[in-house]
C-alpha positions in Angstrom: 74.2 97.0 81.6 72.0 99.7 83.0 70.8 99.1 86.6 67.7 100.6 88.2 69.0 100.7 91.7 71.9 99.7 94.0 71.6 97.0 96.6 71.6 97.9 100.3 75.1 96.6 100.6 76.3 98.8 97.7 74.7 101.8 99.4 76.3 101.0 102.8 79.7 100.6 101.0 79.2 104.1 99.4 78.3 105.6 102.7 81.3 104.2 104.4 83.5 105.4 101.6 82.1 108.9 101.9 82.7 108.7 105.7 86.3 107.7 105.1 86.8 110.6 102.7 85.6 113.1 105.4 87.3 111.5 108.4 90.6 113.4 108.3 92.8 115.5 110.5 90.3 118.2 111.3 87.7 115.7 112.3 90.0 114.3 115.0 91.4 117.5 116.5 88.6 120.0 116.8 85.9 118.1 118.8 88.3 117.4 121.8 89.3 121.0 122.0 85.7 122.1 121.8 84.9 119.7 124.6 87.6 121.2 126.9 86.4 124.8 126.3 82.6 124.1 126.3 82.6 122.2 129.6 79.1 121.7 131.0 77.8 123.6 127.9 78.9 120.6 125.8 75.4 119.7 124.6 74.6 123.2 123.3 78.1 123.5 121.8 78.1 120.2 120.0 74.7 121.1 118.5 76.2 124.1 116.7 79.3 122.2 115.7 77.2 119.4 114.1 75.2 121.9 112.0 78.3 123.1 110.3 80.5 120.0 110.7 77.9 117.5 109.5 74.7 119.2 108.2 76.5 121.5 105.7 78.7 118.8 104.3 75.6 116.7 103.7 73.9 119.6 101.9 77.0 120.0 99.8 77.0 116.4 98.7 73.3 116.6 97.8 73.9 119.8 95.9 76.5 118.2 93.7 74.3 115.2 93.1 71.3 117.3 92.2 73.4 119.4 89.8 74.8 116.2 88.3 78.2 117.8 87.9 81.0 119.2 90.0 81.7 122.3 92.0 82.8 124.3 88.9 79.5 123.6 87.2 77.5 124.9 90.2 79.7 128.0 90.7 79.6 128.6 87.0 75.9 129.4 87.3 77.0 132.7 88.7 79.5 133.4 85.9 82.0 131.1 84.1 84.9 133.1 85.6 83.4 132.9 89.1 83.1 129.1 88.5 86.9 128.8 87.9 88.0 131.3 90.6 85.8 130.0 93.4 86.7 126.4 92.6 90.4 127.4 92.6 90.0 129.0 96.1 88.3 125.9 97.5 91.0 123.6 96.1 93.7 125.9 97.5 92.0 126.0 100.9 91.5 122.3 101.4 94.8 121.7 99.6 98.2 123.4 100.0 97.2 126.4 102.2 95.4 124.6 105.1 94.1 121.1 104.5 97.4 119.4 103.4 99.7 121.1 105.9 97.3 120.2 108.7 97.6 116.5 107.9 101.3 116.8 108.7 101.0 118.9 111.8 98.3 116.6 113.3 100.4 113.6 112.5 103.4 115.3 114.2 101.4 116.3 117.3 99.8 112.9 117.8 102.2 110.5 116.1 105.7 111.8 116.8 105.9 114.6 119.4 104.7 112.5 122.4 107.6 110.0 121.7 110.4 112.5 121.3 112.5 114.0 124.1 110.8 117.2 125.4 113.7 119.4 124.5 113.8 118.2 120.9 110.0 117.9 120.4 109.6 121.6 121.1 112.5 122.6 118.8 112.2 124.0 115.3 114.1 121.0 113.9 111.8 118.3 115.0 108.8 119.5 113.0 111.1 120.4 110.0 112.5 116.9 109.8 109.1 115.3 110.3 107.4 117.3 107.6 110.3 116.6 105.2 109.9 112.9 105.6 106.1 113.1 105.7 105.9 115.0 102.4 108.6 112.9 100.7 106.4 109.9 101.3 103.4 111.8 100.1 105.2 112.7 96.8 106.4 109.2 96.3 102.9 107.7 96.5 100.9 110.7 95.0 102.5 109.8 91.6 100.1 106.8 91.5 97.8 107.2 94.5 94.6 105.4 93.5 95.3 101.8 94.6 97.4 102.8 97.7 94.8 105.2 99.1 92.0 102.8 98.4 93.7 99.8 100.1 95.1 101.7 103.1 91.7 103.5 103.5 89.9 100.2 103.8 92.2 99.2 106.6 92.9 102.4 108.4 89.4 103.9 108.5 87.9 100.9 110.4 91.1 100.8 112.6 90.7 104.5 113.5 87.0 104.0 114.2 87.8 101.1 116.5 90.5 103.1 118.3 88.2 106.1 118.8 85.4 103.8 119.9 87.6 102.1 122.6 88.7 105.6 123.8 85.1 106.7 124.0 83.8 103.6 125.8 86.6 103.8 128.4 86.0 107.5 128.9 82.2 106.8 129.5 82.9 103.9 131.8 85.7 105.5 133.8 85.8 109.2 133.1 89.1 110.9 133.5 87.5 113.6 135.6 84.4 115.8 136.1 83.2 118.1 133.4 84.3 121.7 134.2 82.7 125.1 133.7 82.9 126.6 130.2 85.8 128.9 129.2 85.7 132.2 127.3 82.9 132.7 124.8 81.5 129.2 125.5 80.1 130.5 128.8 77.5 132.7 127.0 77.7 131.9 123.3 78.4 128.2 123.2 76.1 127.5 120.2 77.4 130.3 118.0 81.1 129.8 118.9 80.9 126.1 118.1 79.0 126.9 114.9 81.9 128.9 113.7 84.4 126.3 114.9 82.7 123.8 112.6 84.1 125.8 109.7 87.5 124.6 110.7 86.8 121.0 109.7 86.5 122.4 106.1 84.1 119.5 105.4 81.4 121.7 103.9 83.7 122.9 101.1 85.4 119.5 100.9 82.0 118.1 100.2 81.8 120.1 97.0 84.8 118.2 95.8 84.0 114.8 97.2 80.5 114.9 95.7 81.7 114.1 92.2 83.6 111.0 93.6 80.4 109.6 94.9 78.5 110.3 91.7 81.2 108.7 89.6 81.1 105.6 91.9 77.3 105.3 91.4 77.5 105.7 87.7 80.3 103.1 87.4 77.7 100.6 88.7 75.4 101.3 85.8 73.1 103.8 87.4 72.1 106.6 85.0 68.8 107.9 86.2 69.4 111.4 87.9 66.7 110.8 90.5 68.1 107.4 91.6 71.6 109.0 91.7 70.3 111.8 94.0 68.4 109.3 96.2 71.4 107.0 96.5 73.7 109.9 97.3 71.3 111.0 100.0 71.3 107.5 101.6 75.1 107.4 101.4 75.3 110.9 102.8 73.1 110.1 105.8 75.3 107.0 106.6 78.4 109.2 106.5 76.6 111.9 108.6 75.7 109.3 111.3 79.3 108.1 111.5 80.7 111.7 111.7 78.2 112.6 114.4 79.2 109.6 116.5 82.9 110.5 116.2 82.3 114.1 117.1 80.2 113.3 120.1 82.7 110.7 121.4 85.7 113.0 120.9 84.1 116.1 122.4 83.1 114.1 125.5 86.7 112.8 125.9 87.8 116.4 125.7 85.2 117.6 128.2 86.2 115.0 130.8 90.0 115.4 130.3 90.7 118.8 131.9 91.4 117.5 135.4 93.7 114.8 134.2 95.7 116.6 131.5 95.0 120.3 132.0 94.0 122.7 129.3 95.9 122.3 126.0 96.5 124.5 123.0 94.9 122.2 120.4 92.9 119.0 120.0 95.9 117.0 118.8 97.6 117.3 122.1 94.4 116.5 124.0 93.6 113.3 122.2 97.2 112.1 122.4 97.5 112.8 126.1 94.0 111.4 126.9 94.8 108.1 125.1 97.7 107.6 127.5 95.6 108.4 130.6 92.8 105.9 129.4 94.9 103.0 128.1 98.5 103.7 129.1 101.5 103.8 126.7 100.1 101.1 124.4 96.9 103.2 123.9 99.1 106.1 122.8 101.1 104.0 120.4 98.1 102.5 118.7 96.3 105.9 118.4 99.5 107.5 117.1 100.1 104.9 114.4 96.4 104.9 113.2 96.2 108.7 113.0 99.6 109.1 111.4 98.8 106.7 108.6 95.3 108.1 108.2 96.8 111.6 107.9 99.3 110.4 105.4 96.6 108.8 103.3 94.6 112.1 103.4 97.7 114.0 102.4 98.3 111.8 99.4 94.7 112.1 98.3 94.6 115.9 98.6 97.9 116.4 96.9 96.7 114.2 94.0 93.3 115.8 93.7 94.7 119.4 93.8 97.4 118.5 91.3 94.8 116.9 89.0 92.6 120.0 89.1 95.5 122.4 88.3 96.7 120.1 85.5 93.2 120.3 84.1 92.9 124.1 84.1 96.6 124.8 83.5 98.1 121.9 81.5 101.3 123.9 80.8 103.0 122.0 83.6 102.8 118.3 84.2 100.9 116.5 86.9 104.1 115.4 88.6 105.3 119.0 88.6 102.2 120.1 90.5 102.6 117.2 92.9 106.1 118.4 93.8 105.0 122.1 93.9 102.0 121.5 96.3 103.9 119.1 98.5 106.8 121.5 98.9 104.5 124.4 99.6 102.5 122.4 102.1 105.7 121.4 103.9 106.7 125.0 104.3 103.2 126.1 105.6 103.1 123.1 108.0 106.2 124.4 109.8 104.3 127.2 111.4 102.8 124.6 113.7 99.3 123.2 114.3 98.1 125.9 116.7 99.3 128.8 114.5 98.0 127.1 111.3 94.5 126.9 112.9 94.6 130.5 113.9 95.6 131.6 110.3 93.0 129.5 108.6 90.0 130.8 110.6 89.8 134.3 108.9 90.0 132.7 105.5 87.3 130.2 106.3 85.1 133.0 107.8 85.3 134.7 104.5 84.6 131.9 102.1 82.4 129.5 104.1 79.2 131.8 104.0 79.6 132.2 100.3 79.8 128.4 99.8 76.8 127.9 102.1 74.6 130.4 100.2 75.8 129.0 96.8 74.8 125.5 97.9 71.4 126.5 99.3 70.5 128.5 96.1 71.4 125.6 93.9 68.5 123.6 95.5 65.7 126.0 94.5 67.2 128.0 91.6 64.2 126.8 89.5 62.2 129.4 91.4 64.2 132.2 89.7 64.8 130.4 86.4 68.5 130.0 87.3 69.1 133.7 86.5 72.8 134.5 87.2 72.0 137.9 88.6 70.1 136.4 91.5 73.2 134.4 92.5 75.3 137.6 92.1 73.0 139.7 94.4 72.8 137.1 97.1 76.5 136.1 97.1 77.6 139.8 97.0 75.5 140.7 100.0 76.9 137.6 101.8 80.5 138.3 100.9 80.4 141.9 102.0 79.6 140.9 105.6 81.7 137.7 105.7 84.8 139.4 104.5 84.5 142.1 107.2 83.8 139.2 109.7 87.1 137.7 108.6 89.0 141.0 109.0 87.5 141.5 112.5 88.7 138.1 113.6 92.3 139.2 112.8 91.9 142.4 114.8 91.4 144.7 111.8 88.3 146.9 112.5 86.5 149.6 110.5 84.6 151.6 113.1 82.2 153.2 110.7 81.3 149.9 109.0 81.1 148.1 112.3 78.7 150.7 113.6 76.4 149.9 110.7 76.8 146.1 110.7 76.1 145.9 114.4 72.4 146.3 113.7 72.5 143.0 111.7 70.9 140.0 113.4 73.7 137.7 114.8 76.5 140.0 113.7 78.2 140.0 117.1 78.0 136.2 117.0 79.9 136.0 113.7 77.1 135.1 111.4 75.7 138.5 110.5 75.8 137.4 106.8 72.6 135.4 107.1 70.2 138.4 107.0 71.9 140.1 104.0 71.9 136.7 102.2 68.2 136.3 102.7 67.4 139.8 101.7 69.6 139.6 98.6 68.1 136.3 97.6 64.5 137.6 98.1 65.2 140.8 96.0 66.8 138.7 93.2 63.8 136.2 93.1 61.3 139.1 93.0 63.1 140.7 90.1 63.6 137.4 88.3 60.0 136.3 88.6 58.5 139.8 87.7 60.7 140.2 84.6 60.0 136.6 83.5 56.2 137.1 83.9 56.4 140.3 81.8 58.3 138.5 79.1 
């Protein structure tokens, strides 16, 4: 039976499901670290973080709903080959290269390391053994993940929200200490620094994958009208955005007030694990560790399954089970570099691909203005990629003096988002050409 609209309860359920999809390892570890570094610039910093950590994922979900397809269908507007290659890059980024290994390292930092003897916790073997067990369980359940992830997600997501909520309430009522002065770039560039840190959640590119899940859920309830699907997706997206914003604000405040009690730490996993013990004692640490470990495991199962399904679709030469083993094994290897190192490695890659994803999503909203001409996408994305790739190289210490001397005149180049002006100029040129040629024809 075809339905005209979903009930408010159905929309709320969809919104909570989308929130659960986004609430993973990155959402837990980056806000506390940002809070410690931002100090009394927290409000400015969290504003930038929310733009990339919440605003862009919301745009991505809406873009997929508007297109009525998936990431490959949107990227395919540039060129069919680009549609496959870019989608492949996104799946590899949120999958075996960064997203999946990060679930294991966060689970280790919060769920295992605090309970191990210090000498063993810092050794190579502790992380190796943990990741082996973690991904063995992932493989076991990824062979048939749907029911498990759905059931565990319905239990663990509310539990995790309650745990974070209790930590936040306690930190507001009895702060661990005063908020300190900002550190490093957060002293003068708090907004731009946190804007870039929002890339690390990977939610904006993950949204391009999660969008199709929401659309399929809406269609399964008998909704076929494109406008209603888009409107329903928007409502669900706003519910998820409110939830994510509340989590980010709470965790960043916990980080900002934790410096005096636990000192500066290398990553957010260590911060939230140590803060939970200060606020609620040993029992608080145990509850938080269990909730986050199982949540990370659920995320790992879902990402391994999704990546394996995508590769099986485009390269069916190997079985789905083979891809599960392959990606789990590869992720376990990458995870053993450690959480702090993994974050450092992922940043240059995300600096390169995030701007391209942002421009692609934005263009998809008004491509009717240029009659969906592929060359407009090509011009805009090429101009964006040239700058974003050099930004990524600069972040690794690789510099090209002649190119840098030219790019330094770009607006916001020193802040790491110099790609914005070339993207706008490239898009404008493309639209002018498209509309003038269309009018002549």
